[in-house]
C-alpha positions as CSV (number, residue, x, y, z in Angstrom):
1,M,12.6,-43.8,-36.0
2,N,15.9,-45.1,-34.4
3,R,16.0,-46.6,-31.0
4,R,17.8,-43.6,-29.4
5,H,15.2,-41.1,-30.6
6,F,12.4,-43.4,-29.5
7,A,14.0,-43.7,-26.0
8,R,14.1,-39.9,-25.7
9,L,10.4,-39.6,-26.6
10,A,9.5,-42.3,-24.1
11,L,11.4,-40.5,-21.3
12,S,9.7,-37.2,-22.1
13,A,6.3,-38.9,-22.1
14,A,7.0,-40.4,-18.7
15,A,7.9,-37.0,-17.2
16,L,4.7,-35.4,-18.5
17,P,2.4,-36.2,-15.5
18,F,4.8,-34.6,-12.9
19,C,5.5,-31.6,-15.1
20,A,1.8,-31.0,-15.8
21,S,1.1,-31.3,-12.0
22,A,3.9,-28.8,-11.1
23,T,2.9,-26.4,-13.8
24,F,-0.7,-26.5,-12.7
25,A,0.2,-25.8,-9.1
26,Q,2.4,-22.9,-10.2
27,S,-0.2,-21.2,-12.4
28,G,-3.5,-21.7,-10.6
29,V,-5.1,-19.8,-7.7
30,I,-3.4,-20.3,-4.3
31,R,-5.6,-20.3,-1.2
32,L,-4.1,-19.2,2.1
33,I,-6.1,-21.0,4.9
34,I,-6.5,-19.4,8.3
35,G,-8.1,-21.2,11.2
36,V,-9.5,-18.2,13.1
37,P,-12.1,-15.5,12.4
38,A,-11.3,-12.4,10.4
39,G,-10.4,-9.3,12.4
40,G,-7.7,-10.7,14.7
41,A,-3.9,-10.5,14.6
42,L,-3.5,-13.0,11.8
43,D,-5.5,-11.0,9.2
44,P,-3.2,-8.1,8.5
45,Y,-0.2,-10.4,8.5
46,A,-1.9,-12.8,6.1
47,R,-3.0,-10.1,3.6
48,L,0.3,-8.3,3.6
49,I,2.3,-11.5,2.9
50,A,-0.3,-12.8,0.4
51,E,-0.2,-9.6,-1.6
52,H,3.6,-9.6,-1.9
53,M,3.8,-13.3,-2.7
54,S,1.1,-13.0,-5.3
55,K,3.1,-10.4,-7.2
56,T,6.3,-12.4,-7.0
57,L,4.6,-15.6,-8.2
58,G,2.4,-13.9,-10.8
59,Q,-0.7,-15.7,-9.6
60,P,-3.5,-14.8,-7.2
61,I,-3.5,-15.7,-3.5
62,I,-6.9,-15.8,-1.8
63,V,-7.0,-15.5,2.0
64,E,-9.7,-17.9,3.3
65,N,-10.9,-18.3,6.9
66,K,-11.9,-21.9,7.9
67,V,-13.0,-21.6,11.6
68,G,-13.6,-24.4,14.0
69,A,-12.2,-26.8,16.6
70,S,-9.7,-24.2,17.9
71,G,-8.0,-24.2,14.5
72,N,-8.0,-27.9,14.0
73,L,-10.5,-27.7,11.2
74,A,-8.2,-25.6,9.0
75,A,-5.2,-27.9,9.6
76,Q,-7.2,-31.0,8.8
77,Y,-8.7,-29.4,5.7
78,V,-5.2,-28.7,4.3
79,A,-3.9,-32.1,5.3
80,D,-6.8,-33.8,3.4
81,Q,-6.1,-32.0,0.1
82,P,-3.6,-32.9,-2.7
83,A,0.1,-32.0,-2.1
84,D,0.3,-29.6,-5.1
85,G,1.1,-26.3,-3.5
86,N,-2.3,-24.8,-4.2
87,L,-3.1,-24.6,-0.5
88,I,-1.0,-22.9,2.2
89,W,-1.8,-23.2,5.9
90,L,-1.2,-20.1,7.8
91,A,0.0,-21.8,11.0
92,T,0.9,-20.4,14.4
93,Q,2.7,-21.5,17.5
94,A,-0.6,-22.5,19.0
95,F,-1.8,-24.5,16.0
96,T,1.4,-26.4,15.5
97,E,2.8,-26.9,19.0
98,I,-0.3,-26.9,21.3
99,L,-3.1,-28.2,19.2
100,P,-1.6,-31.7,18.7
101,N,-1.7,-32.1,22.5
102,L,-5.4,-31.3,22.6
103,F,-6.6,-33.4,19.7
104,K,-5.2,-36.8,20.5
105,N,-7.2,-38.6,17.8
106,S,-6.5,-36.0,15.1
107,R,-5.7,-37.5,11.7
108,W,-2.9,-35.0,11.1
109,S,0.4,-34.2,12.8
110,I,3.3,-31.9,12.1
111,D,4.7,-34.6,9.9
112,S,1.7,-34.1,7.6
113,F,3.2,-30.7,6.7
114,H,6.3,-29.1,5.3
115,P,7.1,-25.8,7.0
116,I,7.9,-23.1,4.4
117,I,8.8,-20.3,6.8
118,R,8.4,-19.1,10.3
119,G,7.8,-15.5,9.3
120,V,7.3,-13.4,12.4
121,E,7.3,-13.8,16.2
122,A,6.3,-11.7,19.2
123,P,6.0,-12.1,22.9
124,L,2.6,-11.9,24.7
125,V,1.9,-9.1,27.1
126,F,0.1,-9.3,30.4
127,I,-2.7,-6.6,30.1
128,V,-4.9,-5.2,32.8
129,H,-7.9,-2.9,32.6
130,P,-7.3,0.6,34.1
131,S,-9.9,-0.3,36.8
132,V,-7.4,-2.8,38.3
133,P,-5.6,-1.0,41.1
134,A,-2.1,-2.1,40.1
135,S,0.7,-0.4,38.3
136,S,3.1,-3.3,38.6
137,F,2.9,-7.1,38.4
138,A,3.7,-7.4,42.1
139,E,0.8,-5.0,43.0
140,F,-1.5,-7.0,40.7
141,I,-0.6,-10.3,42.5
142,Q,-1.3,-8.7,45.8
143,W,-4.7,-7.4,44.6
144,A,-5.6,-10.7,43.0
145,K,-4.8,-12.6,46.2
146,Q,-7.1,-10.2,48.1
147,N,-9.9,-11.1,45.7
148,K,-9.2,-14.8,45.5
149,G,-12.0,-16.8,43.9
150,K,-13.7,-13.7,42.5
151,L,-11.7,-13.0,39.4
152,S,-11.2,-14.4,35.8
153,Y,-8.5,-14.2,33.3
154,S,-9.0,-14.0,29.5
155,S,-7.3,-15.5,26.5
156,Y,-7.7,-14.9,22.8
157,Q,-8.7,-18.5,22.2
158,P,-8.8,-21.7,24.2
159,G,-5.8,-23.9,23.8
160,T,-3.4,-21.0,23.1
161,P,-0.3,-19.8,25.0
162,A,-2.5,-17.0,26.5
163,H,-4.7,-19.8,27.9
164,F,-1.9,-21.9,29.4
165,L,0.2,-19.0,30.6
166,G,-2.8,-17.8,32.5
167,F,-3.2,-21.3,34.0
168,Q,0.5,-21.3,34.9
169,M,0.1,-17.9,36.7
170,N,-3.0,-19.1,38.5
171,E,-1.3,-22.2,39.8
172,K,1.9,-20.5,40.8
173,F,0.3,-17.8,42.8
174,N,-2.8,-19.8,44.0
175,L,-5.3,-17.2,42.7
176,D,-8.4,-19.4,42.1
177,L,-9.0,-17.7,38.7
178,T,-11.6,-18.7,36.1
179,H,-10.6,-18.9,32.5
180,V,-12.7,-16.9,30.0
181,P,-11.6,-17.5,26.4
182,F,-12.6,-15.2,23.5
183,N,-12.9,-16.0,19.8
184,G,-9.8,-14.2,18.5
185,S,-7.2,-11.6,19.6
186,G,-9.4,-8.8,18.3
187,A,-12.3,-9.9,20.5
188,Q,-10.1,-10.3,23.5
189,A,-8.6,-6.8,23.0
190,T,-12.2,-5.3,22.7
191,A,-13.2,-7.1,25.9
192,L,-10.2,-5.8,27.8
193,L,-10.8,-2.3,26.5
194,G,-14.5,-2.4,27.6
195,G,-13.7,-3.8,31.0
196,H,-15.6,-7.1,30.2
197,S,-12.3,-8.8,30.9
198,Q,-10.1,-7.2,33.6
199,F,-6.8,-8.9,32.7
200,G,-5.1,-11.6,30.6
201,F,-2.2,-12.5,28.4
202,A,-2.8,-10.9,25.0
203,Q,-1.0,-10.5,21.7
204,V,1.2,-7.4,21.5
205,N,0.0,-6.3,18.1
206,S,-3.6,-6.3,19.2
207,T,-3.0,-4.2,22.3
208,F,0.2,-2.2,22.3
209,Q,-1.5,0.9,20.7
210,L,-4.1,0.8,23.4
211,V,-1.4,0.6,26.0
212,Q,0.5,3.5,24.4
213,A,-2.7,5.6,24.4
214,G,-3.2,4.9,28.1
215,K,-6.4,2.9,27.6
216,L,-4.9,-0.3,28.9
217,K,-2.0,-1.1,31.3
218,A,0.8,-3.6,30.4
219,L,2.6,-5.1,33.4
220,G,4.9,-7.6,31.8
221,T,6.0,-9.3,28.5
222,T,6.9,-12.9,27.9
223,G,10.0,-12.3,25.6
224,E,13.6,-12.9,26.3
225,K,14.2,-9.1,26.0
226,R,11.9,-6.0,26.2
227,D,9.7,-5.6,23.2
228,R,10.4,-2.6,20.9
229,S,6.7,-1.7,20.9
230,L,6.6,-1.6,24.7
231,P,10.1,-0.6,25.8
232,D,9.1,0.6,29.3
233,V,7.4,-2.7,30.1
234,P,9.6,-5.3,31.9
235,T,9.9,-8.9,30.8
236,F,8.8,-11.6,33.3
237,A,12.4,-12.8,33.4
238,E,13.3,-9.3,34.7
239,L,10.6,-9.6,37.3
240,G,12.0,-12.9,38.5
241,Y,9.7,-15.3,36.6
242,P,11.6,-16.7,33.7
243,E,9.2,-19.7,33.5
244,F,6.7,-17.3,31.8
245,T,9.0,-16.7,28.8
246,A,7.3,-17.6,25.6
247,K,6.8,-16.3,22.1
248,V,4.0,-16.7,19.6
249,W,4.9,-17.0,15.9
250,F,3.1,-17.0,12.5
251,G,4.3,-18.8,9.5
252,L,3.4,-20.8,6.3
253,L,3.1,-24.5,5.9
254,V,2.1,-26.7,3.0
255,K,1.2,-30.4,2.8
256,E,4.2,-32.8,3.0
257,G,4.9,-34.3,-0.5
258,T,4.6,-31.0,-2.4
259,P,7.0,-31.2,-5.4
260,P,10.4,-29.8,-4.6
261,D,10.3,-27.2,-7.4
262,V,7.0,-25.9,-6.1
263,L,8.4,-25.8,-2.5
264,K,11.4,-23.8,-3.7
265,R,9.2,-21.3,-5.6
266,L,6.9,-20.8,-2.6
267,T,9.8,-20.5,-0.2
268,D,11.6,-17.9,-2.3
269,A,8.4,-15.9,-2.6
270,A,7.7,-16.1,1.2
271,V,11.3,-15.0,2.1
272,A,11.0,-12.1,-0.4
273,A,7.7,-11.1,1.2
274,H,9.1,-11.0,4.7
275,T,12.4,-9.4,3.9
276,D,11.1,-6.6,1.6
277,P,12.0,-3.4,3.4
278,E,8.5,-1.9,3.2
279,N,6.9,-5.1,4.4
280,R,9.4,-5.4,7.3
281,K,8.6,-1.9,8.4
282,K,4.9,-2.6,8.4
283,L,5.3,-5.9,10.3
284,E,7.5,-4.2,12.9
285,A,5.0,-1.4,13.2
286,Q,2.4,-4.2,14.1
287,G,4.6,-5.3,17.0
288,F,6.3,-8.3,15.2
289,E,9.9,-9.3,14.9
290,V,10.6,-10.6,11.4
291,T,12.6,-13.9,11.6
292,A,12.0,-15.4,8.2
293,Q,13.3,-18.7,9.4
294,T,13.4,-21.6,6.8
295,G,15.0,-25.0,6.6
296,P,14.6,-28.4,8.1
297,Q,15.5,-27.2,11.7
298,L,12.1,-25.4,11.7
299,K,10.2,-28.7,12.0
300,A,12.6,-30.0,14.6
301,D,12.0,-26.8,16.7
302,I,8.2,-27.2,16.4
303,K,8.4,-30.8,17.6
304,A,10.6,-29.8,20.6
305,Q,8.2,-27.1,21.6
306,T,5.2,-29.5,21.2
307,V,6.7,-31.5,24.1
308,R,7.1,-28.4,26.3
309,W,3.5,-27.3,25.8
310,G,2.3,-30.9,26.2
311,R,3.5,-31.0,29.8
312,L,1.6,-27.8,30.6
313,V,-1.6,-29.0,28.8
314,A,-1.4,-32.2,30.8
315,A,-0.9,-30.3,34.1
316,S,-3.9,-28.1,33.4
317,G,-6.2,-31.1,32.8
318,W,-7.9,-29.1,30.0
319,S,-9.4,-30.8,27.0
320,V,-11.2,-29.6,23.8
321,E,-14.5,-30.7,25.4
322,D,-13.9,-28.3,28.3
323,R,-14.7,-25.0,26.7
324,G,-15.7,-23.1,29.8
325,T,-17.4,-19.8,28.9
326,T,-16.2,-19.4,25.3
327,K,-17.5,-16.2,23.7
């Protein structure tokens, strides 16, 4: 064996561990981890995207709920596993931008993850039960002031935009409201429908069909422009309260350090899943705007918004130990 041939063999052998690892990550089962219970707004999104990505990648993707600590349990679980692409964290605006402000001693941060895609986004909608004698936000505020100290607002989970937008509203109008968080957007929508909660900021895709059916009333949305699902409902900016502008988003992240070829493969599959015409139609029918944003700017945007929500969290004085009347 000559020296040149021996050198080629040595280089090939040195590359084997990386290649074997990448091949394993690209051929095994992928688990998509969600930090909230099944049945809420994340479920239909997760299963639609997972099914399409599975076909593109030629490998199964299992959706798995790991519930606890307002979503922190799922984030920590993914952060603790090998960076091989076998685990994807289904992250949200609340998990990535608000959660780090609540768990100061958490072992993970956004730098523990590589954002693959911000897939969809949507505003929140301020919902009231039909028993509330208000057909506009101005009428609602007037009624709430007349009942100061007697009312509560709901959120779909503590530590979410619905929670802190409600706090912001409470402070701005001096309403003396109590916060009642629910365990998921589906549970909040059910509570609003049954009158167990009279009002609160809710996810559009959990409530817009109930609004369209006349079973709930929508008084304002938090987007920059009117939502296509609720075209007759004004934005808070239109109502003169631009400080209530906010959007929630869902996307996919993997652990930082995942091999570049695996990242590219997962990113390409995620983009294809979101831009597929049939998928896009289904997502828009659920009240989402498909953004399919990728690239390094995504992490920078998350960090910037973490600072914004951190100020509101600090102003509220709320901590993860203060769970109120969680249901």
